[in-house]
N, C-alpha and C positions, 0 to 999 in steps of 0.2 A: 458534659454534654458533647455529643458526637457532632462534628462539623463535616459536612460533605463538600468536597472540592468540586468545582464545576469542570475543571480541566486537569489532565495529568500530562506530565512531560516525559517524552522519550528522547533519549540521546541517540543520534544516528550519524551516518557519514554524510559529507557534502557530496555533490554530484560528481566531483572529480575523485572522490574517495581519499582525499589528502587531508581533510579536516573533519571537524565535528559540527553538527547542527543540532538545534533543539526543535522538536516537533510536538505540537499539542494535540491531544485527543479529547473530545468532549465526552464526559462521563454519561450525560443524559442520552447521547446517541448510542453508546454501548448498551445501556439499559433498554432503549427503544428496540434494538435488534432482537434481544431476547423476548421482550414482551410482545413484539409483533410477529414472532415465529420465524425470524430470519436466522435460524440457528447455525447454519454454516458460517455466516459472517460473525455471529456472536462467538462461536467457538474459536475463530481465528483472531479475535480482538487481543488476547494476551500475547500472541506471537507476531503482531505487526512490528514489534520492536526488532525481532530477528531480521525481518526484511529491511528495515531502515538501517540496521547495523551491518548487514551482509547481503546487499542486493546482488541479484544475478544479472539485472539490467535496469537502466534508468532512462526515462524519456521525458521530453518537454512537450506538453500540449496534448490535449484530447482533440481528436478529429470528429467533432460533432457539429452538425448544422445548427446555427443559432446559439451556440454556447457563449456565455458571457466571457469577456476578455480574460478574467482571472482564470477560467478553465483552459483557454487556449494557451495561456502562459504558465499553467500549473505543471506540476511534476508528477510522474508516475514511477514509483519504485516497485520493482518486481523481485520476488525471491521465492525460495523453496524452504519454508520452515520444516524442521524435523518432527514437529508434533503440533497438535492442537489441544484444546481443552474443552471438555464437556462437563455435564453435571457430575460425572463420576471420575473426573480427573483427566489425565493425559490419554490422548488417542492419536492414531496416525492421521496425517493430513490426506486430502484426496490424492490419489495416484495420478501421475502425469499432468499435474497442474502446478501453476505458479500463483502466488498470492500477489495481486496488484493493489498497491496502496496509493490513493489519490490525494494529492497535496496542493493546497493553494496558499497564497499569502493572505492572511487575515489582517486587513488594515486596522480594524477596531482594536485588536490586541497586539498588533505589530509582531506577528509570529507566523511560522509555517504551520498550517493547520491540516493534519491528516484527517480529512473529513469523511472518507469512505474507503472501502476495500472490497475486493471481489476475488474469488477463485476463477482463474482462466485456464483453459486447456493450453498445455505447453506446446510450442512450435517444435516439431520433430527435426526440422532442418536448422533451427537456431536454438540450441539448448539454453534454458534459462530465460527465454523470451516467450511472451504469450503468443498464441496463434493469432494471426491477423494483426500483429503489432504494426505492420507497415500501413495498414488502413485505419486502425483505431487510434493510433498515437502519432504524435509529431516526431520531432527529431530524436534519434537515439543519442543519448549523451554518454553512456557507458554500458558495456564495452562497445567498440565498433562491431557491427554485426558480422559474424563469420559463419558461413554456411557449413553445416555438417557434411563431411565427405561421404 
């Protein structure tokens, strides 16, 4: 008998890149992405591990009016995976974009929960950062923002 797990674990780096953390992803959410036609997100789901293991930037807090506290204290890991996956296998990721993975602490499971992810246009002045990072996200944790010359 086949048993379906509700969550799967991804090992990634801590926000200071000096250690390892575990992040959980809900399998039903990944299925929902495909079934609801959110194919760009669904194609990125196998490579969120690349972002969590090799981020190009990390932030604390989403800047959204009325966000619950867990979102304002949540983490955003951004990165540039080298590939995505579709129905026919490997395919290139969107050009000039970074994948932003949104993470909150899940008190029920006492874990870091990667609950969503999006492709964001890359900031030309800050490589590896999403455009409008200074308005959309809170404190940059890694690396310190350095403007392109």
